[in-house]
CHARMM-style PDB file with segment names, atoms N, HN, CA, C and O in Angstrom:
ATOM      1  N   MET     1      -1.026  13.790  -2.654  1.00  0.00      PROA
ATOM      2  CA  MET     1      -0.684  12.440  -3.080  1.00  0.00      PROA
ATOM      3  C   MET     1      -1.708  11.930  -4.088  1.00  0.00      PROA
ATOM      4  O   MET     1      -1.354  11.361  -5.120  1.00  0.00      PROA
ATOM      5  N   LEU     2      -2.968  12.142  -3.773  1.00  0.00      PROA
ATOM      6  HN  LEU     2      -3.256  12.604  -2.934  1.00  0.00      PROA
ATOM      7  CA  LEU     2      -4.018  11.656  -4.656  1.00  0.00      PROA
ATOM      8  C   LEU     2      -3.945  12.333  -6.019  1.00  0.00      PROA
ATOM      9  O   LEU     2      -4.126  11.690  -7.053  1.00  0.00      PROA
ATOM     10  N   LYS     3      -3.675  13.653  -6.010  1.00  0.00      PROA
ATOM     11  HN  LYS     3      -3.528  14.175  -5.170  1.00  0.00      PROA
ATOM     12  CA  LYS     3      -3.584  14.380  -7.266  1.00  0.00      PROA
ATOM     13  C   LYS     3      -2.423  13.859  -8.099  1.00  0.00      PROA
ATOM     14  O   LYS     3      -2.537  13.721  -9.317  1.00  0.00      PROA
ATOM     15  N   ILE     4      -1.309  13.570  -7.444  1.00  0.00      PROA
ATOM     16  HN  ILE     4      -1.216  13.681  -6.455  1.00  0.00      PROA
ATOM     17  CA  ILE     4      -0.151  13.026  -8.155  1.00  0.00      PROA
ATOM     18  C   ILE     4      -0.513  11.688  -8.784  1.00  0.00      PROA
ATOM     19  O   ILE     4      -0.198  11.437  -9.948  1.00  0.00      PROA
ATOM     20  N   LEU     5      -1.174  10.829  -8.013  1.00  0.00      PROA
ATOM     21  HN  LEU     5      -1.430  11.033  -7.067  1.00  0.00      PROA
ATOM     22  CA  LEU     5      -1.576   9.534  -8.557  1.00  0.00      PROA
ATOM     23  C   LEU     5      -2.537   9.704  -9.720  1.00  0.00      PROA
ATOM     24  O   LEU     5      -2.434   9.000 -10.724  1.00  0.00      PROA
ATOM     25  N   GLY     6      -3.477  10.645  -9.586  1.00  0.00      PROA
ATOM     26  HN  GLY     6      -3.560  11.217  -8.771  1.00  0.00      PROA
ATOM     27  CA  GLY     6      -4.446  10.870 -10.655  1.00  0.00      PROA
ATOM     28  C   GLY     6      -3.773  11.357 -11.926  1.00  0.00      PROA
ATOM     29  O   GLY     6      -4.139  10.942 -13.026  1.00  0.00      PROA
ATOM     30  N   ASP     7      -2.788  12.239 -11.780  1.00  0.00      PROA
ATOM     31  HN  ASP     7      -2.490  12.576 -10.887  1.00  0.00      PROA
ATOM     32  CA  ASP     7      -2.091  12.766 -12.950  1.00  0.00      PROA
ATOM     33  C   ASP     7      -1.257  11.694 -13.642  1.00  0.00      PROA
ATOM     34  O   ASP     7      -1.128  11.696 -14.866  1.00  0.00      PROA
ATOM     35  N   GLU     8      -0.694  10.782 -12.862  1.00  0.00      PROA
ATOM     36  HN  GLU     8      -0.799  10.780 -11.867  1.00  0.00      PROA
ATOM     37  CA  GLU     8       0.191   9.770 -13.415  1.00  0.00      PROA
ATOM     38  C   GLU     8      -0.526   8.477 -13.797  1.00  0.00      PROA
ATOM     39  O   GLU     8       0.091   7.534 -14.293  1.00  0.00      PROA
ATOM     40  N   CYS     9      -1.841   8.447 -13.558  1.00  0.00      PROA
ATOM     41  HN  CYS     9      -2.343   9.213 -13.155  1.00  0.00      PROA
ATOM     42  CA  CYS     9      -2.599   7.199 -13.673  1.00  0.00      PROA
ATOM     43  C   CYS     9      -2.671   6.703 -15.118  1.00  0.00      PROA
ATOM     44  O   CYS     9      -3.055   7.443 -16.024  1.00  0.00      PROA
ATOM     45  N   ASP    10      -2.292   5.425 -15.315  1.00  0.00      PROA
ATOM     46  HN  ASP    10      -1.980   4.825 -14.579  1.00  0.00      PROA
ATOM     47  CA  ASP    10      -2.587   4.759 -16.576  1.00  0.00      PROA
ATOM     48  C   ASP    10      -3.566   3.633 -16.261  1.00  0.00      PROA
ATOM     49  O   ASP    10      -4.072   3.569 -15.141  1.00  0.00      PROA
ATOM     50  N   ALA    11      -3.843   2.761 -17.193  1.00  0.00      PROA
ATOM     51  HN  ALA    11      -3.432   2.813 -18.103  1.00  0.00      PROA
ATOM     52  CA  ALA    11      -4.881   1.745 -16.987  1.00  0.00      PROA
ATOM     53  C   ALA    11      -4.595   0.869 -15.768  1.00  0.00      PROA
ATOM     54  O   ALA    11      -5.501   0.603 -14.978  1.00  0.00      PROA
ATOM     55  N   CYS    12      -3.368   0.425 -15.605  1.00  0.00      PROA
ATOM     56  HN  CYS    12      -2.632   0.641 -16.246  1.00  0.00      PROA
ATOM     57  CA  CYS    12      -3.033  -0.451 -14.486  1.00  0.00      PROA
ATOM     58  C   CYS    12      -3.169   0.287 -13.159  1.00  0.00      PROA
ATOM     59  O   CYS    12      -3.724  -0.246 -12.199  1.00  0.00      PROA
ATOM     60  N   TRP    13      -2.659   1.515 -13.110  1.00  0.00      PROA
ATOM     61  HN  TRP    13      -2.207   1.949 -13.890  1.00  0.00      PROA
ATOM     62  CA  TRP    13      -2.767   2.300 -11.880  1.00  0.00      PROA
ATOM     63  C   TRP    13      -4.219   2.614 -11.570  1.00  0.00      PROA
ATOM     64  O   TRP    13      -4.610   2.636 -10.403  1.00  0.00      PROA
ATOM     65  N   HSD    14      -5.016   2.856 -12.588  1.00  0.00      PROA
ATOM     66  HN  HSD    14      -4.698   2.839 -13.536  1.00  0.00      PROA
ATOM     67  CA  HSD    14      -6.421   3.192 -12.359  1.00  0.00      PROA
ATOM     68  C   HSD    14      -7.134   2.044 -11.661  1.00  0.00      PROA
ATOM     69  O   HSD    14      -7.953   2.269 -10.770  1.00  0.00      PROA
ATOM     70  N   CYS    15      -6.826   0.815 -12.062  1.00  0.00      PROA
ATOM     71  HN  CYS    15      -6.161   0.633 -12.786  1.00  0.00      PROA
ATOM     72  CA  CYS    15      -7.461  -0.360 -11.457  1.00  0.00      PROA
ATOM     73  C   CYS    15      -7.054  -0.531 -10.004  1.00  0.00      PROA
ATOM     74  O   CYS    15      -7.849  -1.014  -9.198  1.00  0.00      PROA
ATOM     75  N   SER    16      -5.845  -0.150  -9.657  1.00  0.00      PROA
ATOM     76  HN  SER    16      -5.199   0.242 -10.312  1.00  0.00      PROA
ATOM     77  CA  SER    16      -5.353  -0.371  -8.295  1.00  0.00      PROA
ATOM     78  C   SER    16      -5.448   0.878  -7.427  1.00  0.00      PROA
ATOM     79  O   SER    16      -5.013   0.861  -6.276  1.00  0.00      PROA
ATOM     80  N   LEU    17      -6.010   1.960  -7.960  1.00  0.00      PROA
ATOM     81  HN  LEU    17      -6.364   1.974  -8.896  1.00  0.00      PROA
ATOM     82  CA  LEU    17      -6.015   3.230  -7.234  1.00  0.00      PROA
ATOM     83  C   LEU    17      -6.789   3.133  -5.923  1.00  0.00      PROA
ATOM     84  O   LEU    17      -6.324   3.635  -4.900  1.00  0.00      PROA
ATOM     85  N   LYS    18      -7.964   2.497  -5.933  1.00  0.00      PROA
ATOM     86  HN  LYS    18      -8.342   2.090  -6.764  1.00  0.00      PROA
ATOM     87  CA  LYS    18      -8.741   2.374  -4.695  1.00  0.00      PROA
ATOM     88  C   LYS    18      -7.973   1.580  -3.645  1.00  0.00      PROA
ATOM     89  O   LYS    18      -8.013   1.908  -2.459  1.00  0.00      PROA
ATOM     90  N   PHE    19      -7.282   0.547  -4.078  1.00  0.00      PROA
ATOM     91  HN  PHE    19      -7.250   0.281  -5.041  1.00  0.00      PROA
ATOM     92  CA  PHE    19      -6.487  -0.256  -3.149  1.00  0.00      PROA
ATOM     93  C   PHE    19      -5.378   0.586  -2.523  1.00  0.00      PROA
ATOM     94  O   PHE    19      -5.146   0.514  -1.316  1.00  0.00      PROA
ATOM     95  N   VAL    20      -4.699   1.377  -3.341  1.00  0.00      PROA
ATOM     96  HN  VAL    20      -4.888   1.435  -4.321  1.00  0.00      PROA
ATOM     97  CA  VAL    20      -3.609   2.213  -2.841  1.00  0.00      PROA
ATOM     98  C   VAL    20      -4.144   3.245  -1.859  1.00  0.00      PROA
ATOM     99  O   VAL    20      -3.514   3.503  -0.834  1.00  0.00      PROA
ATOM    100  N   ILE    21      -5.297   3.840  -2.155  1.00  0.00      PROA
ATOM    101  HN  ILE    21      -5.809   3.631  -2.988  1.00  0.00      PROA
ATOM    102  CA  ILE    21      -5.897   4.814  -1.243  1.00  0.00      PROA
ATOM    103  C   ILE    21      -6.229   4.151   0.091  1.00  0.00      PROA
ATOM    104  O   ILE    21      -5.998   4.734   1.150  1.00  0.00      PROA
ATOM    105  N   PHE    22      -6.770   2.933   0.040  1.00  0.00      PROA
ATOM    106  HN  PHE    22      -6.958   2.459  -0.821  1.00  0.00      PROA
ATOM    107  CA  PHE    22      -7.081   2.196   1.266  1.00  0.00      PROA
ATOM    108  C   PHE    22      -5.822   1.978   2.096  1.00  0.00      PROA
ATOM    109  O   PHE    22      -5.842   2.147   3.315  1.00  0.00      PROA
ATOM    110  N   VAL    23      -4.735   1.605   1.444  1.00  0.00      PROA
ATOM    111  HN  VAL    23      -4.719   1.468   0.453  1.00  0.00      PROA
ATOM    112  CA  VAL    23      -3.477   1.376   2.159  1.00  0.00      PROA
ATOM    113  C   VAL    23      -2.978   2.670   2.782  1.00  0.00      PROA
ATOM    114  O   VAL    23      -2.477   2.665   3.906  1.00  0.00      PROA
ATOM    115  N   MET    24      -3.110   3.781   2.057  1.00  0.00      PROA
ATOM    116  HN  MET    24      -3.516   3.785   1.144  1.00  0.00      PROA
ATOM    117  CA  MET    24      -2.664   5.059   2.585  1.00  0.00      PROA
ATOM    118  C   MET    24      -3.457   5.443   3.834  1.00  0.00      PROA
ATOM    119  O   MET    24      -2.924   6.098   4.730  1.00  0.00      PROA
ATOM    120  N   GLN    25      -4.715   5.041   3.898  1.00  0.00      PROA
ATOM    121  HN  GLN    25      -5.148   4.509   3.171  1.00  0.00      PROA
ATOM    122  CA  GLN    25      -5.532   5.340   5.071  1.00  0.00      PROA
ATOM    123  C   GLN    25      -5.071   4.561   6.292  1.00  0.00      PROA
ATOM    124  O   GLN    25      -5.402   4.932   7.418  1.00  0.00      PROA
ATOM    125  N   LEU    26      -4.317   3.494   6.093  1.00  0.00      PROA
ATOM    126  HN  LEU    26      -4.048   3.192   5.179  1.00  0.00      PROA
ATOM    127  CA  LEU    26      -3.803   2.711   7.219  1.00  0.00      PROA
ATOM    128  C   LEU    26      -2.577   3.349   7.866  1.00  0.00      PROA
ATOM    129  O   LEU    26      -2.025   2.800   8.818  1.00  0.00      PROA
ATOM    130  N   ASP    27      -2.149   4.501   7.358  1.00  0.00      PROA
ATOM    131  HN  ASP    27      -2.598   4.947   6.584  1.00  0.00      PROA
ATOM    132  CA  ASP    27      -0.924   5.134   7.852  1.00  0.00      PROA
ATOM    133  C   ASP    27      -0.986   5.402   9.353  1.00  0.00      PROA
ATOM    134  O   ASP    27       0.013   5.225  10.051  1.00  0.00      PROA
ATOM    135  N   TYR    28      -2.144   5.825   9.861  1.00  0.00      PROA
ATOM    136  HN  TYR    28      -2.956   5.969   9.295  1.00  0.00      PROA
ATOM    137  CA  TYR    28      -2.275   6.076  11.296  1.00  0.00      PROA
ATOM    138  C   TYR    28      -2.038   4.799  12.092  1.00  0.00      PROA
ATOM    139  O   TYR    28      -1.414   4.832  13.152  1.00  0.00      PROA
ATOM    140  N   LEU    29      -2.532   3.684  11.585  1.00  0.00      PROA
ATOM    141  HN  LEU    29      -3.039   3.658  10.723  1.00  0.00      PROA
ATOM    142  CA  LEU    29      -2.337   2.404  12.254  1.00  0.00      PROA
ATOM    143  C   LEU    29      -0.858   2.021  12.261  1.00  0.00      PROA
ATOM    144  O   LEU    29      -0.363   1.480  13.251  1.00  0.00      PROA
ATOM    145  N   PHE    30      -0.149   2.297  11.164  1.00  0.00      PROA
ATOM    146  HN  PHE    30      -0.551   2.736  10.360  1.00  0.00      PROA
ATOM    147  CA  PHE    30       1.282   2.017  11.109  1.00  0.00      PROA
ATOM    148  C   PHE    30       2.011   2.783  12.217  1.00  0.00      PROA
ATOM    149  O   PHE    30       2.871   2.230  12.903  1.00  0.00      PROA
ATOM    150  N   VAL    31       1.661   4.053  12.383  1.00  0.00      PROA
ATOM    151  HN  VAL    31       0.962   4.502  11.826  1.00  0.00      PROA
ATOM    152  CA  VAL    31       2.342   4.896  13.360  1.00  0.00      PROA
ATOM    153  C   VAL    31       2.030   4.433  14.783  1.00  0.00      PROA
ATOM    154  O   VAL    31       2.903   4.472  15.650  1.00  0.00      PROA
ATOM    155  N   LEU    32       0.797   3.996  15.030  1.00  0.00      PROA
ATOM    156  HN  LEU    32       0.088   3.964  14.325  1.00  0.00      PROA
ATOM    157  CA  LEU    32       0.392   3.620  16.383  1.00  0.00      PROA
ATOM    158  C   LEU    32       0.989   2.299  16.849  1.00  0.00      PROA
ATOM    159  O   LEU    32       1.422   2.198  17.997  1.00  0.00      PROA
ATOM    160  N   THR    33       1.024   1.296  15.999  1.00  0.00      PROA
ATOM    161  HN  THR    33       0.672   1.378  15.067  1.00  0.00      PROA
ATOM    162  CA  THR    33       1.408  -0.025  16.482  1.00  0.00      PROA
ATOM    163  C   THR    33       2.802  -0.468  16.062  1.00  0.00      PROA
ATOM    164  O   THR    33       3.485  -1.151  16.825  1.00  0.00      PROA
ATOM    165  N   ARG    34       3.224  -0.101  14.893  1.00  0.00      PROA
ATOM    166  HN  ARG    34       2.668   0.455  14.273  1.00  0.00      PROA
ATOM    167  CA  ARG    34       4.587  -0.383  14.411  1.00  0.00      PROA
ATOM    168  C   ARG    34       4.989  -1.850  14.515  1.00  0.00      PROA
ATOM    169  O   ARG    34       6.094  -2.153  14.966  1.00  0.00      PROA
ATOM    170  N   ASN    35       4.118  -2.758  14.108  1.00  0.00      PROA
ATOM    171  HN  ASN    35       3.221  -2.512  13.741  1.00  0.00      PROA
ATOM    172  CA  ASN    35       4.569  -4.153  14.105  1.00  0.00      PROA
ATOM    173  C   ASN    35       5.236  -4.479  12.772  1.00  0.00      PROA
ATOM    174  O   ASN    35       5.213  -3.666  11.848  1.00  0.00      PROA
ATOM    175  N   PHE    36       5.823  -5.656  12.675  1.00  0.00      PROA
ATOM    176  HN  PHE    36       5.841  -6.316  13.426  1.00  0.00      PROA
ATOM    177  CA  PHE    36       6.660  -6.009  11.522  1.00  0.00      PROA
ATOM    178  C   PHE    36       5.908  -5.915  10.200  1.00  0.00      PROA
ATOM    179  O   PHE    36       6.393  -5.289   9.258  1.00  0.00      PROA
ATOM    180  N   TRP    37       4.714  -6.539  10.117  1.00  0.00      PROA
ATOM    181  HN  TRP    37       4.321  -7.048  10.883  1.00  0.00      PROA
ATOM    182  CA  TRP    37       3.998  -6.576   8.842  1.00  0.00      PROA
ATOM    183  C   TRP    37       3.590  -5.186   8.392  1.00  0.00      PROA
ATOM    184  O   TRP    37       3.644  -4.870   7.204  1.00  0.00      PROA
ATOM    185  N   GLU    38       3.179  -4.353   9.346  1.00  0.00      PROA
ATOM    186  HN  GLU    38       3.135  -4.610  10.311  1.00  0.00      PROA
ATOM    187  CA  GLU    38       2.748  -3.008   8.993  1.00  0.00      PROA
ATOM    188  C   GLU    38       3.909  -2.191   8.433  1.00  0.00      PROA
ATOM    189  O   GLU    38       3.748  -1.484   7.439  1.00  0.00      PROA
ATOM    190  N   MET    39       5.066  -2.284   9.062  1.00  0.00      PROA
ATOM    191  HN  MET    39       5.196  -2.858   9.870  1.00  0.00      PROA
ATOM    192  CA  MET    39       6.206  -1.510   8.594  1.00  0.00      PROA
ATOM    193  C   MET    39       6.680  -1.999   7.226  1.00  0.00      PROA
ATOM    194  O   MET    39       7.068  -1.191   6.382  1.00  0.00      PROA
ATOM    195  N   GLN    40       6.651  -3.309   7.000  1.00  0.00      PROA
ATOM    196  HN  GLN    40       6.335  -3.965   7.685  1.00  0.00      PROA
ATOM    197  CA  GLN    40       7.039  -3.836   5.694  1.00  0.00      PROA
ATOM    198  C   GLN    40       6.089  -3.335   4.611  1.00  0.00      PROA
ATOM    199  O   GLN    40       6.526  -2.948   3.527  1.00  0.00      PROA
ATOM    200  N   ALA    41       4.801  -3.344   4.904  1.00  0.00      PROA
ATOM    201  HN  ALA    41       4.446  -3.658   5.784  1.00  0.00      PROA
ATOM    202  CA  ALA    41       3.821  -2.872   3.927  1.00  0.00      PROA
ATOM    203  C   ALA    41       4.027  -1.394   3.632  1.00  0.00      PROA
ATOM    204  O   ALA    41       3.896  -0.973   2.482  1.00  0.00      PROA
ATOM    205  N   LEU    42       4.345  -0.600   4.645  1.00  0.00      PROA
ATOM    206  HN  LEU    42       4.451  -0.942   5.579  1.00  0.00      PROA
ATOM    207  CA  LEU    42       4.563   0.827   4.448  1.00  0.00      PROA
ATOM    208  C   LEU    42       5.790   1.074   3.577  1.00  0.00      PROA
ATOM    209  O   LEU    42       5.766   1.941   2.702  1.00  0.00      PROA
ATOM    210  N   VAL    43       6.854   0.326   3.808  1.00  0.00      PROA
ATOM    211  HN  VAL    43       6.874  -0.377   4.518  1.00  0.00      PROA
ATOM    212  CA  VAL    43       8.070   0.465   3.003  1.00  0.00      PROA
ATOM    213  C   VAL    43       7.785   0.133   1.540  1.00  0.00      PROA
ATOM    214  O   VAL    43       8.217   0.853   0.639  1.00  0.00      PROA
ATOM    215  N   VAL    44       7.055  -0.962   1.306  1.00  0.00      PROA
ATOM    216  HN  VAL    44       6.704  -1.547   2.037  1.00  0.00      PROA
ATOM    217  CA  VAL    44       6.738  -1.361  -0.067  1.00  0.00      PROA
ATOM    218  C   VAL    44       5.838  -0.330  -0.726  1.00  0.00      PROA
ATOM    219  O   VAL    44       6.025  -0.007  -1.900  1.00  0.00      PROA
ATOM    220  N   LEU    45       4.862   0.193   0.010  1.00  0.00      PROA
ATOM    221  HN  LEU    45       4.710  -0.069   0.963  1.00  0.00      PROA
ATOM    222  CA  LEU    45       3.959   1.205  -0.543  1.00  0.00      PROA
ATOM    223  C   LEU    45       4.727   2.451  -0.953  1.00  0.00      PROA
ATOM    224  O   LEU    45       4.507   2.991  -2.037  1.00  0.00      PROA
ATOM    225  N   ARG    46       5.625   2.909  -0.091  1.00  0.00      PROA
ATOM    226  HN  ARG    46       5.803   2.470   0.790  1.00  0.00      PROA
ATOM    227  CA  ARG    46       6.407   4.099  -0.432  1.00  0.00      PROA
ATOM    228  C   ARG    46       7.255   3.868  -1.681  1.00  0.00      PROA
ATOM    229  O   ARG    46       7.349   4.743  -2.542  1.00  0.00      PROA
ATOM    230  N   ALA    47       7.870   2.691  -1.777  1.00  0.00      PROA
ATOM    231  HN  ALA    47       7.793   1.981  -1.077  1.00  0.00      PROA
ATOM    232  CA  ALA    47       8.673   2.376  -2.958  1.00  0.00      PROA
ATOM    233  C   ALA    47       7.801   2.341  -4.202  1.00  0.00      PROA
ATOM    234  O   ALA    47       8.192   2.848  -5.253  1.00  0.00      PROA
ATOM    235  N   MET    48       6.619   1.743  -4.087  1.00  0.00      PROA
ATOM    236  HN  MET    48       6.301   1.331  -3.233  1.00  0.00      PROA
ATOM    237  CA  MET    48       5.726   1.631  -5.237  1.00  0.00      PROA
ATOM    238  C   MET    48       5.295   3.011  -5.716  1.00  0.00      PROA
ATOM    239  O   MET    48       5.279   3.274  -6.919  1.00  0.00      PROA
ATOM    240  N   LEU    49       4.944   3.897  -4.780  1.00  0.00      PROA
ATOM    241  HN  LEU    49       4.957   3.684  -3.803  1.00  0.00      PROA
ATOM    242  CA  LEU    49       4.485   5.227  -5.164  1.00  0.00      PROA
ATOM    243  C   LEU    49       5.629   6.084  -5.684  1.00  0.00      PROA
ATOM    244  O   LEU    49       5.453   6.857  -6.626  1.00  0.00      PROA
ATOM    245  N   GLU    50       6.804   5.949  -5.071  1.00  0.00      PROA
ATOM    246  HN  GLU    50       6.947   5.321  -4.306  1.00  0.00      PROA
ATOM    247  CA  GLU    50       7.937   6.779  -5.469  1.00  0.00      PROA
ATOM    248  C   GLU    50       8.483   6.372  -6.831  1.00  0.00      PROA
ATOM    249  O   GLU    50       8.739   7.232  -7.673  1.00  0.00      PROA
ATOM    250  N   TYR    51       8.662   5.101  -7.056  1.00  0.00      PROA
ATOM    251  HN  TYR    51       8.454   4.402  -6.372  1.00  0.00      PROA
ATOM    252  CA  TYR    51       9.287   4.622  -8.282  1.00  0.00      PROA
ATOM    253  C   TYR    51       8.290   4.094  -9.301  1.00  0.00      PROA
ATOM    254  O   TYR    51       8.665   3.765 -10.427  1.00  0.00      PROA
ATOM    255  N   LYS    52       6.998   4.009  -8.906  1.00  0.00      PROA
ATOM    256  HN  LYS    52       6.693   4.276  -7.991  1.00  0.00      PROA
ATOM    257  CA  LYS    52       5.938   3.539  -9.798  1.00  0.00      PROA
ATOM    258  C   LYS    52       6.254   2.155 -10.368  1.00  0.00      PROA
ATOM    259  O   LYS    52       6.042   1.894 -11.552  1.00  0.00      PROA
ATOM    260  N   LEU    53       6.760   1.284  -9.514  1.00  0.00      PROA
ATOM    261  HN  LEU    53       6.933   1.496  -8.552  1.00  0.00      PROA
ATOM    262  CA  LEU    53       7.052  -0.085  -9.944  1.00  0.00      PROA
ATOM    263  C   LEU    53       5.802  -0.925  -9.757  1.00  0.00      PROA
ATOM    264  O   LEU    53       5.502  -1.368  -8.648  1.00  0.00      PROA
ATOM    265  N   GLN    54       5.085  -1.141 -10.827  1.00  0.00      PROA
ATOM    266  HN  GLN    54       5.329  -0.781 -11.728  1.00  0.00      PROA
ATOM    267  CA  GLN    54       3.774  -1.768 -10.726  1.00  0.00      PROA
ATOM    268  C   GLN    54       3.856  -3.229 -10.296  1.00  0.00      PROA
ATOM    269  O   GLN    54       2.868  -3.784  -9.815  1.00  0.00      PROA
ATOM    270  N   TYR    55       5.008  -3.854 -10.459  1.00  0.00      PROA
ATOM    271  HN  TYR    55       5.810  -3.404 -10.849  1.00  0.00      PROA
ATOM    272  CA  TYR    55       5.122  -5.251 -10.039  1.00  0.00      PROA
ATOM    273  C   TYR    55       5.152  -5.396  -8.528  1.00  0.00      PROA
ATOM    274  O   TYR    55       5.050  -6.513  -8.021  1.00  0.00      PROA
ATOM    275  N   LEU    56       5.289  -4.294  -7.792  1.00  0.00      PROA
ATOM    276  HN  LEU    56       5.371  -3.387  -8.203  1.00  0.00      PROA
ATOM    277  CA  LEU    56       5.278  -4.373  -6.336  1.00  0.00      PROA
ATOM    278  C   LEU    56       3.870  -4.518  -5.762  1.00  0.00      PROA
ATOM    279  O   LEU    56       3.720  -4.873  -4.593  1.00  0.00      PROA
ATOM    280  N   LEU    57       2.833  -4.248  -6.566  1.00  0.00      PROA
ATOM    281  HN  LEU    57       2.955  -3.960  -7.515  1.00  0.00      PROA
ATOM    282  CA  LEU    57       1.467  -4.343  -6.053  1.00  0.00      PROA
ATOM    283  C   LEU    57       1.124  -5.737  -5.531  1.00  0.00      PROA
ATOM    284  O   LEU    57       0.534  -5.838  -4.456  1.00  0.00      PROA
ATOM    285  N   PRO    58       1.468  -6.825  -6.245  1.00  0.00      PROA
ATOM    286  CA  PRO    58       1.184  -8.151  -5.677  1.00  0.00      PROA
ATOM    287  C   PRO    58       1.919  -8.402  -4.356  1.00  0.00      PROA
ATOM    288  O   PRO    58       1.370  -9.035  -3.455  1.00  0.00      PROA
ATOM    289  N   LEU    59       3.147  -7.915  -4.238  1.00  0.00      PROA
ATOM    290  HN  LEU    59       3.594  -7.401  -4.971  1.00  0.00      PROA
ATOM    291  CA  LEU    59       3.891  -8.077  -2.991  1.00  0.00      PROA
ATOM    292  C   LEU    59       3.217  -7.311  -1.862  1.00  0.00      PROA
ATOM    293  O   LEU    59       3.091  -7.820  -0.749  1.00  0.00      PROA
ATOM    294  N   LEU    60       2.786  -6.096  -2.149  1.00  0.00      PROA
ATOM    295  HN  LEU    60       2.889  -5.682  -3.053  1.00  0.00      PROA
ATOM    296  CA  LEU    60       2.083  -5.303  -1.151  1.00  0.00      PROA
ATOM    297  C   LEU    60       0.780  -5.978  -0.742  1.00  0.00      PROA
ATOM    298  O   LEU    60       0.428  -5.993   0.438  1.00  0.00      PROA
ATOM    299  N   SER    61       0.075  -6.528  -1.705  1.00  0.00      PROA
ATOM    300  HN  SER    61       0.361  -6.516  -2.663  1.00  0.00      PROA
ATOM    301  CA  SER    61      -1.167  -7.247  -1.405  1.00  0.00      PROA
ATOM    302  C   SER    61      -0.891  -8.418  -0.474  1.00  0.00      PROA
ATOM    303  O   SER    61      -1.641  -8.653   0.474  1.00  0.00      PROA
ATOM    304  N   TYR    62       0.178  -9.147  -0.741  1.00  0.00      PROA
ATOM    305  HN  TYR    62       0.787  -8.955  -1.511  1.00  0.00      PROA
ATOM    306  CA  TYR    62       0.549 -10.284   0.109  1.00  0.00      PROA
ATOM    307  C   TYR    62       0.857  -9.829   1.535  1.00  0.00      PROA
ATOM    308  O   TYR    62       0.404 -10.442   2.502  1.00  0.00      PROA
ATOM    309  N   LEU    63       1.630  -8.751   1.654  1.00  0.00      PROA
ATOM    310  HN  LEU    63       1.998  -8.254   0.869  1.00  0.00      PROA
ATOM    311  CA  LEU    63       1.989  -8.265   2.984  1.00  0.00      PROA
ATOM    312  C   LEU    63       0.765  -7.808   3.759  1.00  0.00      PROA
ATOM    313  O   LEU    63       0.644  -8.083   4.953  1.00  0.00      PROA
ATOM    314  N   LEU    64      -0.142  -7.110   3.085  1.00  0.00      PROA
ATOM    315  HN  LEU    64      -0.044  -6.886   2.115  1.00  0.00      PROA
ATOM    316  CA  LEU    64      -1.343  -6.646   3.769  1.00  0.00      PROA
ATOM    317  C   LEU    64      -2.256  -7.799   4.131  1.00  0.00      PROA
ATOM    318  O   LEU    64      -2.888  -7.779   5.187  1.00  0.00      PROA
ATOM    319  N   PHE    65      -2.336  -8.803   3.273  1.00  0.00      PROA
ATOM    320  HN  PHE    65      -1.823  -8.820   2.415  1.00  0.00      PROA
ATOM    321  CA  PHE    65      -3.145  -9.977   3.592  1.00  0.00      PROA
ATOM    322  C   PHE    65      -2.597 -10.667   4.840  1.00  0.00      PROA
ATOM    323  O   PHE    65      -3.360 -11.093   5.707  1.00  0.00      PROA
ATOM    324  N   SER    66      -1.278 -10.773   4.923  1.00  0.00      PROA
ATOM    325  HN  SER    66      -0.659 -10.426   4.219  1.00  0.00      PROA
ATOM    326  CA  SER    66      -0.656 -11.377   6.101  1.00  0.00      PROA
ATOM    327  C   SER    66      -0.929 -10.540   7.342  1.00  0.00      PROA
ATOM    328  O   SER    66      -1.201 -11.073   8.418  1.00  0.00      PROA
ATOM    329  N   PHE    67      -0.855  -9.223   7.182  1.00  0.00      PROA
ATOM    330  HN  PHE    67      -0.634  -8.789   6.308  1.00  0.00      PROA
ATOM    331  CA  PHE    67      -1.129  -8.313   8.293  1.00  0.00      PROA
ATOM    332  C   PHE    67      -2.571  -8.463   8.770  1.00  0.00      PROA
ATOM    333  O   PHE    67      -2.823  -8.534   9.973  1.00  0.00      PROA
ATOM    334  N   GLU    68      -3.524  -8.510   7.829  1.00  0.00      PROA
ATOM    335  HN  GLU    68      -3.320  -8.452   6.852  1.00  0.00      PROA
ATOM    336  CA  GLU    68      -4.927  -8.666   8.196  1.00  0.00      PROA
ATOM    337  C   GLU    68      -5.162 -10.020   8.861  1.00  0.00      PROA
ATOM    338  O   GLU    68      -5.958 -10.122   9.794  1.00  0.00      PROA
ATOM    339  N   SER    69      -4.482 -11.046   8.394  1.00  0.00      PROA
ATOM    340  HN  SER    69      -3.835 -10.963   7.636  1.00  0.00      PROA
ATOM    341  CA  SER    69      -4.614 -12.367   9.011  1.00  0.00      PROA
ATOM    342  C   SER    69      -4.137 -12.335  10.459  1.00  0.00      PROA
ATOM    343  O   SER    69      -4.735 -12.965  11.331  1.00  0.00      PROA
ATOM    344  N   ASP    70      -3.051 -11.591  10.712  1.00  0.00      PROA
ATOM    345  HN  ASP    70      -2.565 -11.079  10.004  1.00  0.00      PROA
ATOM    346  CA  ASP    70      -2.555 -11.456  12.083  1.00  0.00      PROA
ATOM    347  C   ASP    70      -3.563 -10.736  12.967  1.00  0.00      PROA
ATOM    348  O   ASP    70      -3.717 -11.076  14.140  1.00  0.00      PROA
ATOM    349  N   LEU    71      -4.250  -9.744  12.410  1.00  0.00      PROA
ATOM    350  HN  LEU    71      -4.124  -9.468  11.458  1.00  0.00      PROA
ATOM    351  CA  LEU    71      -5.244  -9.008  13.187  1.00  0.00      PROA
ATOM    352  C   LEU    71      -6.442  -9.878  13.547  1.00  0.00      PROA
ATOM    353  O   LEU    71      -7.029  -9.726  14.619  1.00  0.00      PROA
ATOM    354  N   LEU    72      -6.800 -10.789  12.648  1.00  0.00      PROA
ATOM    355  HN  LEU    72      -6.323 -10.912  11.778  1.00  0.00      PROA
ATOM    356  CA  LEU    72      -7.980 -11.622  12.871  1.00  0.00      PROA
ATOM    357  C   LEU    72      -7.738 -12.749  13.863  1.00  0.00      PROA
ATOM    358  O   LEU    72      -8.688 -13.369  14.342  1.00  0.00      PROA
ATOM    359  N   LYS    73      -6.478 -13.020  14.175  1.00  0.00      PROA
ATOM    360  HN  LYS    73      -5.706 -12.517  13.787  1.00  0.00      PROA
ATOM    361  CA  LYS    73      -6.161 -14.119  15.112  1.00  0.00      PROA
ATOM    362  C   LYS    73      -6.535 -13.756  16.535  1.00  0.00      PROA
ATOM    363  OT1 LYS    73      -6.339 -14.558  17.448  1.00  0.00      PROA
TER     364      LYS     73
END
């Protein structure tokens, strides 16, 4: 996955690459708990990586922020 991202990386993807890697590391958490916010974030991440729709990054950021807020409660 990382190699694919590196090969396809342009300036915008390069800036968000660390964020995407961080989200990919949360995959184990998605599998373990399967709550609503986590599954929504996973769906958006897969769509973003598969179709390279860069406008989905703000939506993914919003979903993860909401998920992190739920964890902190």
